[in-house]
PyMOL CGO cylinders between C-alpha atoms (Angstrom):
from pymol import cmd
from pymol.cgo import CYLINDER

trace = [
    CYLINDER, -5.54, 0.37, -2.81, -6.45, -1.69, -5.76, 0.3, 1, 1, 1, 1, 1, 1,
    CYLINDER, -6.45, -1.69, -5.76, -4.58, -4.68, -6.84, 0.3, 1, 1, 1, 1, 1, 1,
    CYLINDER, -4.58, -4.68, -6.84, -3.55, -5.38, -10.52, 0.3, 1, 1, 1, 1, 1, 1,
    CYLINDER, -3.55, -5.38, -10.52, -6.13, -7.49, -11.46, 0.3, 1, 1, 1, 1, 1, 1,
    CYLINDER, -6.13, -7.49, -11.46, -9.12, -5.51, -9.63, 0.3, 1, 1, 1, 1, 1, 1,
    CYLINDER, -9.12, -5.51, -9.63, -8.08, -2.40, -11.69, 0.3, 1, 1, 1, 1, 1, 1,
    CYLINDER, -8.08, -2.40, -11.69, -7.78, -4.70, -15.15, 0.3, 1, 1, 1, 1, 1, 1,
    CYLINDER, -7.78, -4.70, -15.15, -10.81, -6.00, -14.20, 0.3, 1, 1, 1, 1, 1, 1,
    CYLINDER, -10.81, -6.00, -14.20, -12.99, -2.21, -13.76, 0.3, 1, 1, 1, 1, 1, 1,
    CYLINDER, -12.99, -2.21, -13.76, -11.12, -1.43, -16.94, 0.3, 1, 1, 1, 1, 1, 1,
    CYLINDER, -11.12, -1.43, -16.94, -12.97, -4.18, -18.80, 0.3, 1, 1, 1, 1, 1, 1,
    CYLINDER, -12.97, -4.18, -18.80, -16.15, -3.00, -17.04, 0.3, 1, 1, 1, 1, 1, 1,
    CYLINDER, -16.15, -3.00, -17.04, -16.01, 0.48, -18.18, 0.3, 1, 1, 1, 1, 1, 1,
    CYLINDER, -16.01, 0.48, -18.18, -15.51, -0.91, -21.92, 0.3, 1, 1, 1, 1, 1, 1,
    CYLINDER, -15.51, -0.91, -21.92, -18.51, -2.91, -21.77, 0.3, 1, 1, 1, 1, 1, 1,
    CYLINDER, -18.51, -2.91, -21.77, -20.45, -0.48, -20.39, 0.3, 1, 1, 1, 1, 1, 1,
    CYLINDER, -20.45, -0.48, -20.39, -19.26, 1.92, -23.02, 0.3, 1, 1, 1, 1, 1, 1,
    CYLINDER, -19.26, 1.92, -23.02, -20.38, -0.88, -25.70, 0.3, 1, 1, 1, 1, 1, 1,
    CYLINDER, -20.38, -0.88, -25.70, -23.56, -1.41, -23.99, 0.3, 1, 1, 1, 1, 1, 1,
    CYLINDER, -23.56, -1.41, -23.99, -24.66, 2.57, -24.41, 0.3, 1, 1, 1, 1, 1, 1,
    CYLINDER, -24.66, 2.57, -24.41, -23.63, 2.76, -28.04, 0.3, 1, 1, 1, 1, 1, 1,
    CYLINDER, -23.63, 2.76, -28.04, -25.71, -0.42, -28.24, 0.3, 1, 1, 1, 1, 1, 1,
    CYLINDER, -25.71, -0.42, -28.24, -29.00, 1.45, -26.46, 0.3, 1, 1, 1, 1, 1, 1,
    CYLINDER, -29.00, 1.45, -26.46, -28.81, -0.38, -22.96, 0.3, 1, 1, 1, 1, 1, 1,
    CYLINDER, -28.81, -0.38, -22.96, -29.81, 1.74, -20.17, 0.3, 1, 1, 1, 1, 1, 1,
    CYLINDER, -29.81, 1.74, -20.17, -27.77, 1.87, -16.91, 0.3, 1, 1, 1, 1, 1, 1,
    CYLINDER, -27.77, 1.87, -16.91, -30.02, -0.94, -15.04, 0.3, 1, 1, 1, 1, 1, 1,
    CYLINDER, -30.02, -0.94, -15.04, -29.86, -3.12, -17.38, 0.3, 1, 1, 1, 1, 1, 1,
    CYLINDER, -29.86, -3.12, -17.38, -26.11, -2.75, -18.16, 0.3, 1, 1, 1, 1, 1, 1,
    CYLINDER, -26.11, -2.75, -18.16, -24.94, -3.77, -14.44, 0.3, 1, 1, 1, 1, 1, 1,
    CYLINDER, -24.94, -3.77, -14.44, -27.16, -6.60, -14.35, 0.3, 1, 1, 1, 1, 1, 1,
    CYLINDER, -27.16, -6.60, -14.35, -25.42, -8.03, -17.71, 0.3, 1, 1, 1, 1, 1, 1,
    CYLINDER, -25.42, -8.03, -17.71, -22.26, -7.13, -16.22, 0.3, 1, 1, 1, 1, 1, 1,
    CYLINDER, -22.26, -7.13, -16.22, -23.45, -8.92, -12.46, 0.3, 1, 1, 1, 1, 1, 1,
    CYLINDER, -23.45, -8.92, -12.46, -24.20, -12.36, -14.67, 0.3, 1, 1, 1, 1, 1, 1,
    CYLINDER, -24.20, -12.36, -14.67, -20.50, -12.06, -15.63, 0.3, 1, 1, 1, 1, 1, 1,
    CYLINDER, -20.50, -12.06, -15.63, -18.51, -10.52, -12.80, 0.3, 1, 1, 1, 1, 1, 1,
    CYLINDER, -18.51, -10.52, -12.80, -20.06, -11.55, -9.77, 0.3, 1, 1, 1, 1, 1, 1,
    CYLINDER, -20.06, -11.55, -9.77, -19.28, -9.77, -6.60, 0.3, 1, 1, 1, 1, 1, 1,
    CYLINDER, -19.28, -9.77, -6.60, -16.46, -7.83, -8.45, 0.3, 1, 1, 1, 1, 1, 1,
    CYLINDER, -16.46, -7.83, -8.45, -19.34, -5.79, -10.35, 0.3, 1, 1, 1, 1, 1, 1,
    CYLINDER, -19.34, -5.79, -10.35, -18.72, -1.99, -10.00, 0.3, 1, 1, 1, 1, 1, 1,
    CYLINDER, -18.72, -1.99, -10.00, -21.60, -0.66, -8.35, 0.3, 1, 1, 1, 1, 1, 1,
    CYLINDER, -21.60, -0.66, -8.35, -25.10, 0.69, -9.87, 0.3, 1, 1, 1, 1, 1, 1,
    CYLINDER, -25.10, 0.69, -9.87, -23.52, 4.82, -8.94, 0.3, 1, 1, 1, 1, 1, 1,
    CYLINDER, -23.52, 4.82, -8.94, -20.22, 4.15, -10.75, 0.3, 1, 1, 1, 1, 1, 1,
    CYLINDER, -20.22, 4.15, -10.75, -22.47, 2.14, -13.90, 0.3, 1, 1, 1, 1, 1, 1,
    CYLINDER, -22.47, 2.14, -13.90, -24.28, 5.66, -14.44, 0.3, 1, 1, 1, 1, 1, 1,
    CYLINDER, -24.28, 5.66, -14.44, -21.71, 8.21, -14.59, 0.3, 1, 1, 1, 1, 1, 1,
    CYLINDER, -21.71, 8.21, -14.59, -19.71, 5.87, -17.16, 0.3, 1, 1, 1, 1, 1, 1,
    CYLINDER, -19.71, 5.87, -17.16, -22.88, 5.67, -18.69, 0.3, 1, 1, 1, 1, 1, 1,
    CYLINDER, -22.88, 5.67, -18.69, -23.12, 9.82, -18.66, 0.3, 1, 1, 1, 1, 1, 1,
    CYLINDER, -23.12, 9.82, -18.66, -19.42, 9.55, -19.75, 0.3, 1, 1, 1, 1, 1, 1,
    CYLINDER, -19.42, 9.55, -19.75, -19.91, 7.55, -22.92, 0.3, 1, 1, 1, 1, 1, 1,
    CYLINDER, -19.91, 7.55, -22.92, -22.93, 9.26, -24.09, 0.3, 1, 1, 1, 1, 1, 1,
    CYLINDER, -22.93, 9.26, -24.09, -21.21, 12.58, -23.48, 0.3, 1, 1, 1, 1, 1, 1,
    CYLINDER, -21.21, 12.58, -23.48, -18.33, 11.52, -25.48, 0.3, 1, 1, 1, 1, 1, 1,
    CYLINDER, -18.33, 11.52, -25.48, -17.77, 10.55, -29.28, 0.3, 1, 1, 1, 1, 1, 1,
    CYLINDER, -17.77, 10.55, -29.28, -18.51, 6.86, -29.29, 0.3, 1, 1, 1, 1, 1, 1,
    CYLINDER, -18.51, 6.86, -29.29, -14.72, 5.77, -29.69, 0.3, 1, 1, 1, 1, 1, 1,
    CYLINDER, -14.72, 5.77, -29.69, -12.90, 8.06, -27.81, 0.3, 1, 1, 1, 1, 1, 1,
    CYLINDER, -12.90, 8.06, -27.81, -14.05, 7.54, -24.51, 0.3, 1, 1, 1, 1, 1, 1,
    CYLINDER, -14.05, 7.54, -24.51, -10.73, 6.77, -21.92, 0.3, 1, 1, 1, 1, 1, 1,
    CYLINDER, -10.73, 6.77, -21.92, -11.33, 3.61, -19.98, 0.3, 1, 1, 1, 1, 1, 1,
    CYLINDER, -11.33, 3.61, -19.98, -8.02, 4.42, -17.88, 0.3, 1, 1, 1, 1, 1, 1,
    CYLINDER, -8.02, 4.42, -17.88, -7.95, 6.33, -15.17, 0.3, 1, 1, 1, 1, 1, 1,
    CYLINDER, -7.95, 6.33, -15.17, -6.70, 9.30, -15.64, 0.3, 1, 1, 1, 1, 1, 1,
    CYLINDER, -6.70, 9.30, -15.64, -3.03, 10.53, -13.45, 0.3, 1, 1, 1, 1, 1, 1,
    CYLINDER, -3.03, 10.53, -13.45, -4.22, 12.64, -10.67, 0.3, 1, 1, 1, 1, 1, 1,
    CYLINDER, -4.22, 12.64, -10.67, -2.14, 15.15, -8.89, 0.3, 1, 1, 1, 1, 1, 1,
    CYLINDER, -2.14, 15.15, -8.89, -1.36, 14.97, -5.37, 0.3, 1, 1, 1, 1, 1, 1,
    CYLINDER, -1.36, 14.97, -5.37, 1.31, 13.57, -3.67, 0.3, 1, 1, 1, 1, 1, 1,
    CYLINDER, 1.31, 13.57, -3.67, 3.31, 11.31, -4.42, 0.3, 1, 1, 1, 1, 1, 1,
    CYLINDER, 3.31, 11.31, -4.42, 4.46, 8.22, -1.93, 0.3, 1, 1, 1, 1, 1, 1,
    CYLINDER, 4.46, 8.22, -1.93, 8.12, 9.41, -1.10, 0.3, 1, 1, 1, 1, 1, 1,
    CYLINDER, 8.12, 9.41, -1.10, 8.18, 7.72, 2.51, 0.3, 1, 1, 1, 1, 1, 1,
    CYLINDER, 8.18, 7.72, 2.51, 9.38, 4.34, 1.97, 0.3, 1, 1, 1, 1, 1, 1,
    CYLINDER, 9.38, 4.34, 1.97, 12.69, 4.94, -0.31, 0.3, 1, 1, 1, 1, 1, 1,
    CYLINDER, 12.69, 4.94, -0.31, 15.85, 3.43, -0.20, 0.3, 1, 1, 1, 1, 1, 1,
    CYLINDER, 15.85, 3.43, -0.20, 17.61, 6.77, 1.16, 0.3, 1, 1, 1, 1, 1, 1,
    CYLINDER, 17.61, 6.77, 1.16, 15.09, 6.33, 4.18, 0.3, 1, 1, 1, 1, 1, 1,
    CYLINDER, 15.09, 6.33, 4.18, 15.22, 2.94, 4.52, 0.3, 1, 1, 1, 1, 1, 1,
    CYLINDER, 15.22, 2.94, 4.52, 18.80, 3.42, 4.61, 0.3, 1, 1, 1, 1, 1, 1,
    CYLINDER, 18.80, 3.42, 4.61, 18.88, 6.51, 7.31, 0.3, 1, 1, 1, 1, 1, 1,
    CYLINDER, 18.88, 6.51, 7.31, 16.85, 4.24, 9.17, 0.3, 1, 1, 1, 1, 1, 1,
    CYLINDER, 16.85, 4.24, 9.17, 18.55, 1.25, 9.51, 0.3, 1, 1, 1, 1, 1, 1,
    CYLINDER, 18.55, 1.25, 9.51, 22.22, 3.29, 10.61, 0.3, 1, 1, 1, 1, 1, 1,
    CYLINDER, 22.22, 3.29, 10.61, 19.53, 5.04, 12.75, 0.3, 1, 1, 1, 1, 1, 1,
    CYLINDER, 19.53, 5.04, 12.75, 18.64, 1.96, 14.47, 0.3, 1, 1, 1, 1, 1, 1,
    CYLINDER, 18.64, 1.96, 14.47, 22.29, 0.48, 14.34, 0.3, 1, 1, 1, 1, 1, 1,
    CYLINDER, 22.29, 0.48, 14.34, 24.04, 3.87, 16.01, 0.3, 1, 1, 1, 1, 1, 1,
    CYLINDER, 24.04, 3.87, 16.01, 21.75, 3.57, 19.05, 0.3, 1, 1, 1, 1, 1, 1,
    CYLINDER, 21.75, 3.57, 19.05, 19.04, 0.70, 19.43, 0.3, 1, 1, 1, 1, 1, 1,
    CYLINDER, 19.04, 0.70, 19.43, 17.22, 2.70, 21.94, 0.3, 1, 1, 1, 1, 1, 1,
    CYLINDER, 17.22, 2.70, 21.94, 15.86, 5.31, 19.64, 0.3, 1, 1, 1, 1, 1, 1,
    CYLINDER, 15.86, 5.31, 19.64, 11.78, 5.77, 19.44, 0.3, 1, 1, 1, 1, 1, 1,
    CYLINDER, 11.78, 5.77, 19.44, 10.17, 6.08, 16.34, 0.3, 1, 1, 1, 1, 1, 1,
    CYLINDER, 10.17, 6.08, 16.34, 9.01, 9.83, 17.26, 0.3, 1, 1, 1, 1, 1, 1,
    CYLINDER, 9.01, 9.83, 17.26, 12.32, 10.41, 17.42, 0.3, 1, 1, 1, 1, 1, 1,
    CYLINDER, 12.32, 10.41, 17.42, 12.90, 8.57, 13.52, 0.3, 1, 1, 1, 1, 1, 1,
    CYLINDER, 12.90, 8.57, 13.52, 10.43, 10.27, 11.93, 0.3, 1, 1, 1, 1, 1, 1,
    CYLINDER, 10.43, 10.27, 11.93, 11.31, 13.93, 13.49, 0.3, 1, 1, 1, 1, 1, 1,
    CYLINDER, 11.31, 13.93, 13.49, 15.13, 13.03, 12.15, 0.3, 1, 1, 1, 1, 1, 1,
    CYLINDER, 15.13, 13.03, 12.15, 14.07, 11.58, 8.50, 0.3, 1, 1, 1, 1, 1, 1,
    CYLINDER, 14.07, 11.58, 8.50, 11.11, 14.06, 8.05, 0.3, 1, 1, 1, 1, 1, 1,
    CYLINDER, 11.11, 14.06, 8.05, 8.33, 11.14, 7.32, 0.3, 1, 1, 1, 1, 1, 1,
    CYLINDER, 8.33, 11.14, 7.32, 5.75, 10.12, 9.63, 0.3, 1, 1, 1, 1, 1, 1,
    CYLINDER, 5.75, 10.12, 9.63, 5.51, 7.71, 12.06, 0.3, 1, 1, 1, 1, 1, 1,
    CYLINDER, 5.51, 7.71, 12.06, 3.12, 5.39, 10.60, 0.3, 1, 1, 1, 1, 1, 1,
    CYLINDER, 3.12, 5.39, 10.60, 6.14, 5.30, 7.46, 0.3, 1, 1, 1, 1, 1, 1,
    CYLINDER, 6.14, 5.30, 7.46, 8.76, 4.67, 10.16, 0.3, 1, 1, 1, 1, 1, 1,
    CYLINDER, 8.76, 4.67, 10.16, 7.00, 1.81, 11.66, 0.3, 1, 1, 1, 1, 1, 1,
    CYLINDER, 7.00, 1.81, 11.66, 6.23, 0.61, 8.13, 0.3, 1, 1, 1, 1, 1, 1,
    CYLINDER, 6.23, 0.61, 8.13, 9.92, 0.80, 7.23, 0.3, 1, 1, 1, 1, 1, 1,
    CYLINDER, 9.92, 0.80, 7.23, 11.57, -1.01, 10.60, 0.3, 1, 1, 1, 1, 1, 1,
    CYLINDER, 11.57, -1.01, 10.60, 8.76, -3.95, 10.04, 0.3, 1, 1, 1, 1, 1, 1,
    CYLINDER, 8.76, -3.95, 10.04, 7.97, -4.37, 7.15, 0.3, 1, 1, 1, 1, 1, 1,
    CYLINDER, 7.97, -4.37, 7.15, 11.31, -3.19, 4.89, 0.3, 1, 1, 1, 1, 1, 1,
    CYLINDER, 11.31, -3.19, 4.89, 13.48, -3.76, 7.76, 0.3, 1, 1, 1, 1, 1, 1,
    CYLINDER, 13.48, -3.76, 7.76, 12.17, -6.62, 9.67, 0.3, 1, 1, 1, 1, 1, 1,
    CYLINDER, 12.17, -6.62, 9.67, 13.03, -5.53, 12.63, 0.3, 1, 1, 1, 1, 1, 1,
    CYLINDER, 13.03, -5.53, 12.63, 11.22, -6.36, 15.97, 0.3, 1, 1, 1, 1, 1, 1,
    CYLINDER, 11.22, -6.36, 15.97, 11.14, -4.29, 19.68, 0.3, 1, 1, 1, 1, 1, 1,
    CYLINDER, 11.14, -4.29, 19.68, 12.74, -6.63, 22.31, 0.3, 1, 1, 1, 1, 1, 1,
    CYLINDER, 12.74, -6.63, 22.31, 12.78, -5.31, 25.74, 0.3, 1, 1, 1, 1, 1, 1,
    CYLINDER, 12.78, -5.31, 25.74, 13.34, -2.29, 24.18, 0.3, 1, 1, 1, 1, 1, 1,
    CYLINDER, 13.34, -2.29, 24.18, 15.57, -2.31, 21.78, 0.3, 1, 1, 1, 1, 1, 1,
    CYLINDER, 15.57, -2.31, 21.78, 15.28, -3.31, 17.25, 0.3, 1, 1, 1, 1, 1, 1,
    CYLINDER, 15.28, -3.31, 17.25, 16.54, -6.29, 16.56, 0.3, 1, 1, 1, 1, 1, 1,
    CYLINDER, 16.54, -6.29, 16.56, 16.56, -7.82, 13.40, 0.3, 1, 1, 1, 1, 1, 1,
    CYLINDER, 16.56, -7.82, 13.40, 14.66, -10.79, 13.14, 0.3, 1, 1, 1, 1, 1, 1,
    CYLINDER, 14.66, -10.79, 13.14, 16.45, -13.40, 10.58, 0.3, 1, 1, 1, 1, 1, 1,
    CYLINDER, 16.45, -13.40, 10.58, 19.63, -13.77, 12.34, 0.3, 1, 1, 1, 1, 1, 1,
    CYLINDER, 19.63, -13.77, 12.34, 23.09, -14.69, 11.07, 0.3, 1, 1, 1, 1, 1, 1,
    CYLINDER, 23.09, -14.69, 11.07, 25.03, -16.24, 13.85, 0.3, 1, 1, 1, 1, 1, 1,
    CYLINDER, 25.03, -16.24, 13.85, 27.02, -13.10, 14.46, 0.3, 1, 1, 1, 1, 1, 1,
    CYLINDER, 27.02, -13.10, 14.46, 23.53, -11.58, 15.12, 0.3, 1, 1, 1, 1, 1, 1,
    CYLINDER, 23.53, -11.58, 15.12, 22.58, -14.35, 17.15, 0.3, 1, 1, 1, 1, 1, 1,
    CYLINDER, 22.58, -14.35, 17.15, 25.97, -14.24, 19.71, 0.3, 1, 1, 1, 1, 1, 1,
    CYLINDER, 25.97, -14.24, 19.71, 25.23, -10.19, 19.32, 0.3, 1, 1, 1, 1, 1, 1,
    CYLINDER, 25.23, -10.19, 19.32, 21.66, -11.37, 20.63, 0.3, 1, 1, 1, 1, 1, 1,
    CYLINDER, 21.66, -11.37, 20.63, 23.13, -13.52, 23.24, 0.3, 1, 1, 1, 1, 1, 1,
    CYLINDER, 23.13, -13.52, 23.24, 24.90, -11.11, 24.72, 0.3, 1, 1, 1, 1, 1, 1,
    CYLINDER, 24.90, -11.11, 24.72, 22.29, -8.71, 24.61, 0.3, 1, 1, 1, 1, 1, 1,
    CYLINDER, 22.29, -8.71, 24.61, 19.81, -10.60, 26.80, 0.3, 1, 1, 1, 1, 1, 1,
    CYLINDER, 19.81, -10.60, 26.80, 22.94, -11.24, 28.78, 0.3, 1, 1, 1, 1, 1, 1,
    CYLINDER, 22.94, -11.24, 28.78, 23.17, -7.38, 29.17, 0.3, 1, 1, 1, 1, 1, 1,
    CYLINDER, 23.17, -7.38, 29.17, 19.85, -7.09, 29.99, 0.3, 1, 1, 1, 1, 1, 1,
    CYLINDER, 19.85, -7.09, 29.99, 19.61, -10.01, 32.85, 0.3, 1, 1, 1, 1, 1, 1,
    CYLINDER, 19.61, -10.01, 32.85, 22.07, -7.90, 34.37, 0.3, 1, 1, 1, 1, 1, 1,
    CYLINDER, 22.07, -7.90, 34.37, 20.13, -5.20, 34.43, 0.3, 1, 1, 1, 1, 1, 1,
    CYLINDER, 20.13, -5.20, 34.43, 17.11, -5.93, 35.96, 0.3, 1, 1, 1, 1, 1, 1,
    CYLINDER, 17.11, -5.93, 35.96, 19.10, -8.45, 38.41, 0.3, 1, 1, 1, 1, 1, 1,
    CYLINDER, 19.10, -8.45, 38.41, 18.20, -11.80, 37.22, 0.3, 1, 1, 1, 1, 1, 1,
]
cmd.load_cgo(trace, "trace")
C-alpha cells in the first residue's frame, strides 16, 4: 500500500505530465525531466506514456489527476466490533486457536492474526494468549499461569 507522501508525489508527477504534454514534450523527455526532479520516486516510463495518452485524449485542464474510486471489497475485517469480539473470545478461552476465531468471527486467519498481534498486542505463551503490556493485576495472573504450567508439566 502506498503512503500518503508517495501518493502526493504521484499526483504531482501526473500534473507535471499534463503540463509538459500541453507544451508538446515527448514521453521520453518527460520521463527524463521527472527523473531529474523526483529521482528514485519517479513513476516508470510506461506510466508516463499512459498518462501522456490520457492527457492528449482529454482537453487540457479537464483531466483528473487523482485516482478514481475503485469498486471492490471494502476493508471491513479490522473493525472495532471484530476487535472486541476477538478480545472477548480470547478472554473466554485463552487456548482458542486462530482458526476457530476466524471461523466464529467469519474473517480470514491472517486478519485474525493481525488483530491479535497488532491491535490487541497479545502474544502466544505456551499455547495461551497473553497481553504484552501487563498491569500489576495481569502480572499476578501471569505468575499464576506460569505456576499452573509448571505444575502441569511437573517441574
